N, C-alpha and C positions, 0 to 999 in steps of 0.2 A: 164090232159090238157083239155081245153074246145074246143068244135067244133066251127069253124068259121061260122058266120051267112051268109056271102055272099062275093064272090070274082068274079069280072067280067072276062069273057073269054079273053078279050083284055089284061087286066092286068096280068092274069095268064100266057098267051102265051108270053107276053113280058119278064116276069121274067124268065120263064123256057127256052125259045128258044133264045131270043135276048141277055139277060144278062147272060145266061148259068148258072143260079142258080139251085142247086139241090133241091129235094123235102124236105130234112131236113132243108136246109137254108130258103126256103120259109115258111116252117112250123114254124120256129122260129119267123119270121116276124108277122105271124098271130096267134101266141101262140096256136098252135094246134099240132096234131101228123102228122108225114110225110105221114101216110096212108090216112089221111083226104085229103091231097093235091093230092095224086094219084087218089083218088075217084073223086075229082073235075076235074082232067085232063081227066079222062075217060068219065065223064058226059058231058063235053064240046067237046068231040071228039078231044082233043089235043093229038097228037101222043106222046107216051112215048118213051124216048130214049132206044136204045138197049144197051147191056153191052159194046160193042165196041165204040158206040157213046159217052157213059158216060166217058169211059176212055180217049177218044180223047178230050172231052170237058174239063175235069178236070185235065188232066195230065200236062197241060201247065202252071201251076202257076210259077211265077218268084221267085224261092227260090233256092239258091245255096247249094251244099252239105255241105260246110263249115258252112253256116248260119243254116241249118237244124240240123247239128250235135251239134252246139253250143247250140241251143234252147233245143234240145231233151236230150242231155247228160249234157251239161254245166250248163244250168239253170233248169234242171229237169222238163221241161214242158211236159205235156201229149200230145198225138197225137191230142186229141180234142181241147186242148188249142192252139196248133200251128195252127190247122185248123181254129179256130175262128179268130186268128190274120190275116190269109191270106184269110179270107172270102171264105173258101171252106169246103168240107165235110171231116170227119175224114178218110174215106177210101182213099181219095186223098193223104193225108199225109202218110198213111201206104204204099201206092203204091210207093211214092217218097223214103221212107226209103228203100224199097226193091230194087228200081232202083239204088240208091246210095250205096247199099250194107252196109247200117248202121244197126247193129244188133237191132232187135226189142225186147223190154223188155219182160220178162216172165210174166205170170199172177201174180205171187207173187210180182215181182218187181214193176209192174204197180199198184197193189192194195196198195202197201206201200206208193205210192205218192198221192193216192186219200184221200182227207180230208173227215171226216165224214159228212154226210148230216145233222146230228143233231147238234145243239149248244152244246158245251162242256165247262165245267168250271173246273179250277184247284182245286185239293184238298187243303184245307186251312192249312194243316200241324199240326193241333191239335193232340198232342200225345195220349191223352186219347181216342179221337174219332178214331184215327188210330189203337190203341190197340183193341178197340171194333170190328172194321171192320175186323181185322186180325183174331180175335177169331171166329167171326161169319162166315167168309170165310172158315177157317179150319174145322169148324163144319159142314157146310151145303151148301157150294157154290163151283162151279168150275169156273176157270178162264183160259183164254188163249189170246194170241195175234198171229196174222197170221204170222208175221215175226219180226225180230229185228228192222226193219225200219218202221213198221206199226204205224200209229198214234193212233190206238184204242186198248183199253183193254176191252175184253168182259167178263162179269160176268154172269153166268147162274145159275139157280136154278129151282126146281120144288117141288110142294107140293099139297096135297089135301085140305089144310086148307087156307081159304081166308086171315086169320090173317098174315100168312107168306108172302103172296103176298103183302099185305098192308105194312108190315114192310120193305120189300126189296124196294118197291116204295119210301117209306119215307126216306130210307137211301141214295139212289142213284139218285133219280130224281132231286135234286138240282144241280147235277154235269153233268148229261147227260140224254139221252133218255132211258126210260125203256119200254120194249116191253112185253106185257102180252098176252098169248094165252091159253084159256081153252081147254082141250082135254080129253074127257071121264072122267070127274070128277077131273081131275088134272090140275093145273095151271102151265104152263111153262113160265119162266121169263128170259129175256135177257137184260142186261144193256150195253150201249155203253159209255165208259168212256175214257178220254184221258190218256196220259202216266204218269201223276202225280199219277196215281193209280198203278204204277208198283209194289208197295209193296204188292199187292194182288196176284201177279202171282206165287210166290213160294208156293209149297205144300210140306212142310216138317213136319215130325213127331217131331216137336221141337218148344219150346217157346223161342223166341230170348232173349238174356241176358238183353238187355235194358228194356224189359217188366218185367222180373223177379226182376230186381234191384229196380224198382219204384213201391211202394205199390199201388198208384192210377192207374198206367198203368196196373198193374197186375189185379186189381179189374175190370177195364174196359174190359180187355181181357177175364177174367173169365166170366163176364156178357155176352159178345158176344158168347162165347163158350157154355155157359149154355142156352142162348136163342135159340141156334141151336140144341144142343144135350142133354141138361140136363133136369131133371124133379124133381118136388117136389110132395110128396105123403103123404096123411093122411089115416090111416087104417080105415076100415068101422066102427069100434067101437069108433074111435076118440081117442084111448088111446096111439097111437104112430104116429110118422111122420118121414119122412126121405127125404134126397136129394140123387140123383144118376145121374151118367153119364155112358152110355154104348157106347164104341167107339173102333175102330180098331187102334186108335192113342195111342199105348202103352206108348211111351216115354213122350208124352204130359200129359197123365194121371198120370204117376209117378212124373213128374215135378210139376204138380198141387198138388198132395198129399204131396210132400215134402214142398212146399211153404205154404200150408194151415196149416200144423202142426207147422211150424215156426211162423205163425200168431196166434197160439193158437186155431186153428180150428182143433180139433182132428179127425183123420180118419185113417183107416188102409190102407196099400198099396193096389193098385188095384188088383183085382182077375180075373183070366181067367174064363169067363162065357160061351163062345161058341167057339169051335175050328174051325180052318180053314176047309172049305168044308162042314160044317154043314148046313142043309137046314131047315129054320124056316119060317113058313107061306109063303112057295113058293119062298123064297129068299135064295140064297146060300152065305155063308160068304167067301169072297175072302181071308181074313186074319183072324187071331185069334181076337176075340172080348173080350175086357176087361171092367170091371166095377169098378167104384170108388163110394163109398157111405159115407154119413155122417148121423149118427143116434142120437148122443147125443144132448139133448135139448139145452144146453148152446152153443155147437158148431154150431148148426143149426142157432141160433139167431145171432151169430157172422158172420156166412157166409151170412145170409140175410142182415145184416148191411153193409157188405163189398160190395156186388154186387147190392143191390137194387137201389142205386143212378144212376147206369149206365145201368140197364136193360131197354130194349126198346120194348120187346115183350109183348103185352097186356095180352095174355093168361098166360104167365109165371109170369107177375107181379101180376095178381089176385091170382095165386096159391101160390106165395111167401107170400102174405099177409094173405091168409087163413092158411098157415102153422104157420106163426108168431102168429096169433090170437089163434090158437089151443094150441100152447106151453104156451102162456101167461095165457090162461084160466086154463090149468093144473097146472101151477105154483100157480095161485090164489086159486084153489080148494084145493090143498094140502099144501098151505102156504109155498112154497119153495122159498128161496132167489135166485134171479137171479144174476148170476155172469157175470158182463159186462166187466171184465178186458180182 
């Protein structure tokens, strides 16, 4: 809020003592903070009300118990909204609620009624986009909502790589506010979305049936999961390349393995690579960690063809292309026929 440039002692005394307006109410008129008004009161030598004088001044608003209860519970108005309607401060309404013995909402109940301060837009319902976001969320994001009645779905993530932060901003900024905060080389991200993103709240070690049944939806899900957890690698001598995912989501990896084999992308079942409780690079595994990998050249090309149209991570896209070029160069060098079926 900006500071007011000038307010006359006569005007301020009239508002404060004759019209019995509170500091917050005067502050709203002059678009400043209530502390600014109190400073001007002190500067002009205008006596500031005592607590008892304030209660006497503001306790006499004309609102019946029936009317207050209807507004507060029937129309779900907040105390500040009721106060604005009766041209008084929020504390006055809270005092009236106590006086009439009307139960005051808990913090969680009150927060559920508050609308987000940031503009929010509904998700457009595109199934491929939805599949990608679910895959990306299960791989690298956490989500929560403060209560069942809350208007906001919070999506959080953190990374040391700026590319990750840029991707999260690109994915969610069209729908709501994205907050970024660098902290000791790490970027913490928080997104404020509306309830049309409820589909991101569940965290299950499971790919939903509607994703598995549709090839394009599965490809988009796979791209999102790979953008979060997967990697493409070329050996130092350039004679081999592979794709891999390491994750604690055992069931998801087994579902992916089964689906990939059905699509002609041959891979072995996931293997246990790190047991629960193992400490690696200072991080302890809370659950068993599993690894899924694809190493056959023809299967790698099919996998790349499947997920490349849906991948959105710039770093992963570059690696995907470098692996593809490496395989095609080896095909050309050894005159190997590429199986595209």
